[in-house]
C-alpha positions in Angstrom: -30.4 -45.5 92.9 -33.1 -46.6 95.0 -33.9 -44.8 98.5 -33.4 -47.3 101.1 -33.4 -47.3 104.9 -29.7 -48.6 105.9 -31.2 -50.3 108.4 -28.9 -53.0 111.1 -30.2 -56.6 111.2 -31.3 -55.3 114.8 -33.5 -53.0 113.3 -34.8 -55.6 110.2 -35.5 -58.2 112.8 -37.9 -55.2 114.4 -39.2 -54.6 111.4 -40.2 -58.4 111.1 -41.3 -58.9 115.2 -43.5 -55.5 115.1 -43.9 -53.7 112.0 -45.1 -56.8 110.4 -47.8 -57.9 112.6 -48.7 -54.8 113.4 -49.0 -52.8 109.7 -47.9 -54.6 107.2 -49.6 -58.4 106.9 -53.5 -57.0 107.0 -52.8 -55.5 103.2 -51.7 -58.9 101.8 -54.5 -60.5 101.2 -56.1 -57.5 99.5 -52.9 -56.6 96.9 -52.9 -60.4 96.4 -56.8 -60.2 95.3 -56.4 -56.8 93.3 -53.4 -58.7 91.4 -55.6 -61.7 90.8 -52.5 -63.9 92.2 -53.2 -67.2 91.4 -51.9 -71.1 91.6 -48.5 -71.9 89.2 -48.0 -68.2 88.5 -44.0 -66.6 88.8 -44.5 -63.8 91.1 -42.5 -60.9 91.9 -42.2 -58.9 95.0 -40.2 -56.1 94.6 -39.1 -54.4 97.6 -39.6 -56.7 99.3 -38.5 -56.0 103.1 -38.5 -59.4 105.1 -40.9 -60.8 102.9 -44.7 -60.9 104.0 -46.4 -61.0 100.7 -43.6 -63.0 99.1 -44.6 -65.6 101.6 -48.4 -65.3 101.4 -47.7 -65.2 97.9 -45.9 -68.7 97.6 -49.3 -70.4 99.7 -51.6 -68.7 97.0 -49.1 -70.1 93.5 -48.8 -73.3 95.0 -45.9 -76.3 94.5 -46.1 -75.3 90.7 -45.8 -71.6 90.9 -42.6 -69.6 91.5 -41.9 -66.5 94.1 -39.0 -64.4 94.0 -38.1 -61.6 96.7 -35.9 -58.5 95.9 -34.7 -55.6 98.5 -32.1 -53.0 98.3 -31.3 -53.6 102.2 -29.3 -56.7 103.0 -30.3 -57.0 106.3 -33.8 -57.2 104.8 -33.3 -60.0 103.1 -31.0 -61.9 105.7 -33.9 -61.5 108.1 -36.5 -62.7 105.3 -34.2 -65.6 104.2 -34.0 -66.9 107.7 -37.8 -67.0 107.7 -38.5 -68.8 104.5 -34.8 -70.3 103.1 -36.1 -71.9 100.0 -37.3 -68.6 98.9 -35.7 -67.4 95.9 -34.5 -64.1 98.0 -31.8 -61.4 96.3 -30.2 -57.9 96.7 -31.4 -55.6 94.5 -32.4 -52.4 92.9 -35.9 -52.0 92.0 -34.7 -49.6 89.5 -32.6 -52.0 87.6 -33.9 -55.5 88.7 -31.6 -58.6 88.0 -34.7 -60.8 86.0 -34.8 -61.3 82.1 -37.9 -59.7 80.1 -41.2 -61.4 80.9 -39.9 -63.7 83.7 -42.9 -63.1 85.5 -46.9 -63.2 85.4 -47.4 -60.9 88.5 -45.5 -58.0 89.9 -46.5 -57.0 93.2 -45.1 -54.0 95.6 -46.3 -53.4 98.6 -45.7 -50.3 100.6 -42.4 -48.9 99.1 -43.6 -47.1 95.7 -42.7 -43.7 97.8 -39.3 -45.1 98.8 -38.1 -45.2 95.0 -36.2 -41.4 93.7 -37.6 -42.4 90.1 -41.0 -44.1 90.7 -41.6 -44.3 86.6 -37.9 -45.8 86.3 -38.8 -48.5 88.6 -42.4 -49.1 87.4 -41.0 -49.4 83.8 -38.6 -52.3 85.4 -41.3 -53.9 86.5 -43.2 -53.8 83.5 -40.2 -55.2 81.5 -40.2 -58.0 83.7 -43.4 -59.0 83.3 -45.5 -61.0 80.9 -47.4 -59.3 78.0 -50.8 -59.1 79.7 -49.5 -59.4 83.3 -50.3 -57.3 86.1 -48.4 -54.8 88.5 -50.3 -54.0 91.9 -49.3 -51.7 94.1 -50.3 -50.8 97.6 -49.7 -47.3 99.3 -51.0 -45.3 102.0 -53.2 -42.1 101.6 -51.5 -38.8 102.8 -51.1 -37.2 105.7 -54.0 -35.0 105.8 -55.8 -38.1 105.8 -54.6 -40.3 108.5 -56.3 -39.0 111.4 -53.2 -40.7 114.1 -50.1 -40.2 111.8 -50.6 -37.2 110.6 -50.1 -36.0 114.7 -47.6 -38.4 115.3 -45.3 -37.3 112.1 -45.9 -33.3 113.2 -44.7 -34.8 117.0 -41.9 -36.2 115.6 -40.4 -33.1 113.7 -41.5 -31.1 116.5 -38.9 -32.9 118.7 -36.4 -34.7 116.3 -36.2 -31.6 113.9 -37.4 -31.1 110.0 -34.6 -33.9 108.6 -36.9 -36.6 110.6 -39.9 -35.8 107.6 -37.6 -37.5 105.3 -38.0 -41.0 107.1 -41.9 -40.6 108.4 -43.3 -38.3 106.0 -42.0 -40.3 103.0 -44.4 -43.5 103.6 -47.6 -40.9 102.9 -46.1 -39.2 99.2 -47.9 -41.4 96.9 -51.6 -41.8 97.9 -52.8 -39.8 95.1 -54.5 -42.0 92.7 -54.6 -39.4 90.2 -50.7 -39.3 90.5 -50.7 -43.3 90.9 -52.6 -43.4 87.4 -50.1 -41.0 85.7 -46.9 -43.2 87.0 -48.2 -46.4 85.5 -49.0 -45.0 82.2 -45.5 -43.2 81.9 -44.2 -46.7 82.7 -46.2 -48.1 79.8 -48.7 -49.8 81.7 -52.8 -49.8 82.0 -53.7 -48.9 85.4 -57.2 -49.9 86.4 -59.6 -49.0 89.0 -58.4 -47.8 92.4 -59.7 -49.1 95.6 -59.5 -47.7 99.1 -59.2 -49.4 102.4 -58.7 -48.3 106.5 -57.2 -50.7 108.2 -55.6 -50.1 111.9 -51.9 -50.5 112.9 -51.9 -52.2 116.3 -49.5 -51.9 118.8 -49.4 -53.1 122.8 -49.9 -49.2 123.7 -48.9 -46.4 123.1 -45.4 -45.7 124.1 -44.8 -49.4 121.8 -46.0 -48.0 118.8 -43.6 -45.0 119.2 -40.7 -47.5 119.6 -41.6 -49.6 117.1 -42.0 -46.5 114.5 -38.2 -45.0 116.1 -36.6 -48.4 116.7 -37.5 -49.7 112.9 -36.5 -46.5 111.2 -32.9 -44.7 110.7 -34.4 -42.4 113.4 -32.9 -45.1 115.9 -29.6 -44.0 115.6 -30.4 -40.0 115.0 -32.0 -39.3 118.4 -31.0 -39.6 122.2 -32.8 -40.6 124.8 -34.0 -37.1 126.0 -35.6 -36.9 122.1 -37.2 -39.8 122.5 -38.3 -39.3 125.3 -40.2 -36.2 125.1 -41.6 -37.3 121.5 -43.2 -40.3 123.7 -44.8 -38.5 126.2 -46.3 -36.1 123.8 -47.6 -38.9 121.6 -48.9 -40.6 125.0 -51.2 -37.2 125.1 -52.5 -36.4 121.5 -53.1 -39.5 120.8 -54.3 -41.3 123.7 -58.3 -41.2 122.5 -56.8 -44.8 120.5 -56.5 -46.5 123.4 -58.1 -49.6 123.7 -59.9 -50.8 127.9 -57.2 -53.2 127.7 -54.4 -50.6 127.1 -53.5 -51.3 123.3 -53.6 -49.2 120.4 -55.6 -49.4 117.3 -54.7 -46.6 115.1 -56.8 -45.8 111.8 -54.2 -45.6 108.3 -56.1 -45.6 105.1 -54.4 -47.8 102.2 -54.6 -47.3 98.5 -54.6 -50.1 96.0 -54.0 -49.8 92.5 -53.5 -53.0 89.4 -51.8 -52.4 85.9 -51.1 -54.7 83.0 -48.8 -54.5 80.4 -50.3 -54.0 76.8 -49.7 -57.4 75.4 
């Protein structure tokens, strides 16, 4: 099975309302360019969350194209359907995709490869549903040692919430090694091309809003009490205050990785 955050509908809404504009939306144009998404193509968004990539892909393929989105979490799919009812949304496992062989020209996966317990199997499934010559494009993140803001933040959360919290917040940074990404794609029968990196920003109204978003949109919300939350919020304000802007908003640097691979003819 695929690793999944068992999010409630409320948390899925928080993900769409806060995480998508603060973090995920900025990577979508680069991901679509790396895949070469164009008019008329059939595109699958794997581990689509609330659907930001799929929605933008739908714009790119136009009325002659087709876009599907799949996620293991039913709450994510429910929010995606609320936003774009006409798109083909499904609840399903990335390691057992419910599509026929060769169904798509492009398969996209944003900020999710690190959640899959068997990344090669998931990538092999993406390759299976891809036509010969099609493209799989991934976006993931550089490792925590390359993240000047999120590295310290994860340390703060672990100190206050316990080592188990590392599994939730540390997971995001576990597939940032380019050599490993190439190896995983090759093992899945794909032919990786050039990888690229992009330094972006995670933007929040304040450091308190950053902490609230990181906690409420993940399973941490149900695992820590009020006192723990207040303690980690206070230490975060002290540690990351250098990223506060003059108007009180926060711009946290964050490094992303992109890599695309072709399915051999």
